[in-house]
C-alpha positions in Angstrom: 40.3 10.3 54.2 36.7 12.0 55.0 33.6 10.2 56.0 30.4 12.9 55.1 27.9 10.1 56.0 27.9 7.9 58.9 25.2 6.3 61.4 28.4 6.2 64.7 26.2 8.0 67.4 24.7 5.8 69.8 21.3 4.6 70.2 19.8 7.1 68.0 19.2 5.2 65.7 19.3 2.1 63.2 23.2 2.3 63.4 25.3 2.0 66.7 22.8 0.5 69.2 25.5 1.7 72.5 28.4 3.3 72.9 30.6 0.5 72.4 29.7 -0.3 69.1 30.2 3.3 68.5 33.6 2.8 69.6 33.7 -0.4 67.4 33.2 1.3 64.2 35.6 4.3 65.2 38.6 1.6 65.6 37.7 0.2 62.5 37.0 3.5 60.7 40.6 4.7 61.8 42.3 1.2 60.7 40.9 2.2 57.0 42.6 5.4 57.2 39.3 7.5 57.6 40.4 10.8 60.1 36.5 12.6 59.9 33.4 11.5 60.1 30.0 13.5 60.0 27.5 11.5 62.4 24.3 11.9 60.3 21.4 10.4 62.3 18.2 9.8 60.3 15.4 12.3 60.8 12.4 12.9 60.1 12.5 9.6 58.3 9.3 7.9 60.1 11.0 6.2 62.4 13.5 8.3 63.9 13.4 11.8 65.2 17.1 13.8 65.6 16.8 17.1 65.7 20.1 19.2 65.4 20.7 19.8 69.5 20.6 16.6 70.0 23.2 15.8 67.8 25.3 18.6 68.8 25.4 17.2 72.4 25.9 13.4 71.2 28.5 14.5 68.9 30.3 16.4 71.5 29.7 13.4 74.0 31.4 10.7 71.6 34.4 12.9 70.4 34.9 12.9 74.6 34.7 8.9 74.8 36.9 8.5 71.3 39.8 10.7 72.7 39.3 9.0 76.2 39.8 5.4 73.8 43.5 7.3 72.3 41.6 7.1 68.8 42.7 9.5 66.4 39.2 10.7 64.5 37.2 14.0 65.2 33.0 13.0 64.9 31.4 16.4 63.1 27.2 17.0 63.3 25.4 16.4 60.7 21.9 14.8 59.7 20.4 12.3 57.2 17.1 14.2 56.5 14.3 12.5 54.8 12.8 15.2 52.5 9.2 16.8 54.2 7.3 19.4 53.6 8.3 21.5 56.6 11.9 21.0 55.6 12.6 24.9 55.4 10.4 25.8 58.4 12.1 23.2 60.5 15.5 24.4 58.8 14.5 28.3 60.1 13.8 27.5 63.6 17.3 26.0 63.8 16.2 22.2 63.9 18.1 20.6 61.3 22.0 20.6 60.9 24.2 21.0 57.2 27.0 18.8 56.8 29.8 20.5 59.4 27.3 23.8 59.3 28.2 24.1 55.9 26.3 25.2 53.2 25.7 21.7 52.4 22.4 19.3 53.5 22.1 15.2 53.2 18.8 14.6 52.0 17.1 11.0 51.2 14.4 9.5 49.6 12.1 6.9 50.4 13.5 4.2 48.7 11.4 3.3 46.5 10.6 6.6 45.0 10.9 10.5 44.6 8.5 12.3 46.4 6.4 14.6 44.1 7.5 17.6 45.5 11.0 16.6 45.6 12.1 19.2 42.5 10.8 22.2 44.1 11.8 21.6 48.1 15.1 20.7 46.4 15.0 24.4 44.6 13.3 26.2 46.8 16.0 24.4 49.7 19.3 26.2 47.1 17.0 29.4 47.2 17.8 29.9 51.1 21.1 28.6 50.9 21.3 25.5 50.9 22.9 23.3 48.0 21.4 19.8 49.0 23.5 16.4 48.2 20.8 13.5 47.7 22.3 10.6 49.3 22.2 6.7 48.0 20.6 7.6 44.4 21.8 4.3 43.2 19.7 2.4 45.9 16.5 4.7 44.5 14.5 2.1 42.3 12.8 5.0 40.7 16.5 6.3 39.7 17.8 3.0 38.7 14.7 2.7 36.4 15.1 6.5 34.8 18.3 7.7 35.6 17.5 11.3 33.9 15.3 12.0 36.8 18.6 12.5 38.9 20.4 14.2 36.0 17.3 16.6 36.0 17.9 17.5 39.5 22.1 17.6 39.2 21.6 20.4 36.1 19.1 21.8 38.6 21.8 22.3 41.4 21.8 19.1 43.6 24.8 17.2 44.2 24.2 13.3 45.3 26.3 10.9 46.7 26.9 7.3 46.4 27.7 4.7 49.0 30.5 2.6 49.4 29.0 -0.4 49.8 27.7 0.0 46.3 30.2 0.9 44.8 32.0 -2.2 46.0 29.3 -4.5 45.1 27.7 -5.6 48.7 23.7 -4.2 47.3 24.3 -6.6 44.1 25.9 -6.1 40.3 22.8 -3.8 39.1 23.6 -1.2 41.8 27.5 -1.6 41.1 27.0 -1.2 37.8 24.5 1.9 38.3 26.9 4.2 41.0 30.2 3.4 38.0 27.0 4.8 35.8 26.7 7.3 37.8 30.3 8.7 38.5 31.3 8.8 35.1 28.3 10.7 34.2 29.2 12.7 36.4 25.5 12.3 38.4 27.5 12.2 41.8 30.3 14.3 43.6 31.1 12.1 46.8 31.3 8.5 48.0 30.6 7.8 51.7 29.8 5.0 54.2 26.9 5.4 55.1 28.3 2.8 58.1 25.9 1.6 60.7 28.0 -0.9 62.1 31.3 -2.6 61.4 29.3 -6.2 60.3 26.9 -6.1 57.9 26.8 -2.3 57.3 30.8 -1.5 57.6 32.7 1.1 56.0 34.8 0.2 53.4 36.1 3.8 51.7 39.4 2.5 51.3 38.0 0.1 48.8 35.3 2.2 47.6 38.1 4.6 46.0 40.0 1.7 44.8 37.5 0.0 42.4 37.0 4.0 40.5 39.0 5.9 38.4 41.8 7.5 40.2 41.1 10.9 39.5 37.5 10.6 40.3 38.7 9.1 43.8 40.9 12.2 43.8 38.1 14.5 43.3 35.5 12.8 45.5 38.0 12.8 48.3 38.8 16.5 47.4 35.2 17.4 47.6 35.0 15.0 51.1 37.8 17.9 52.3 36.3 20.9 50.9 32.8 20.1 52.5 34.5 20.0 55.7 36.7 23.1 55.7 33.0 24.6 54.6 34.4 25.2 51.0 33.2 25.8 47.6 32.8 22.5 45.8 33.8 22.7 41.7 30.8 20.4 40.2 31.8 19.0 36.5 28.9 19.3 34.2 26.4 16.1 34.3 26.0 14.1 31.9 22.8 11.9 30.1 23.5 8.2 31.3 23.6 6.0 28.4 20.9 3.6 28.1 20.5 0.4 26.3 18.7 0.2 23.3 16.4 -2.6 22.6 15.8 -4.6 19.7 13.0 -6.0 18.7 12.8 -9.2 15.9 10.4 -9.1 13.3 8.8 -12.5 12.6 
């Protein structure tokens, strides 16, 4: 299995605190059957900044240490980029990373909202040859309130990635239900761990794949393999999430 979203780099964000925790995470991932991890530290989220050159340097160091520890996992470079106005300018200035130098970039919304400029920026990214992957949309309050907001972005060319812990029910029943709805409506295209440690924010990728229909699981795994290899990703036509109808009694 391939994990395209993970905070395994040491001492760069709210993920692994040090190299010891990074190695522990790698060991845990190997036990689960993960063979490749995209290291995606937070970037420009208001707290952390991890530019391309620094991430690539840290990935090289971590790969060396993982091999020395006898762990059969390869780490690749990426970022979890919070949407911001100068994103494309910084990309052109070689400060931003796509997923393993592919044409896909992980992008993050604030947890409570979708920025007013998001639709235009995601469109402009595609004009520059970057396909945005919206991470953990199931944990965004605006999308939970109205999944059609995600539908529009996916219809316009973006991809999305749900979190394994969401599918596994670790964030509660409502988020699990929404995750399944997004999967069944073809509004998401990857499952990844967003792992930060081996305790409160672990991997759970194998469990997530077992929780869903095997056809979806195979599709998501094929997509992860394709993005790592820099290949084209087949996208199924998206559908609207069925909303519960409200009935009002007349008294």
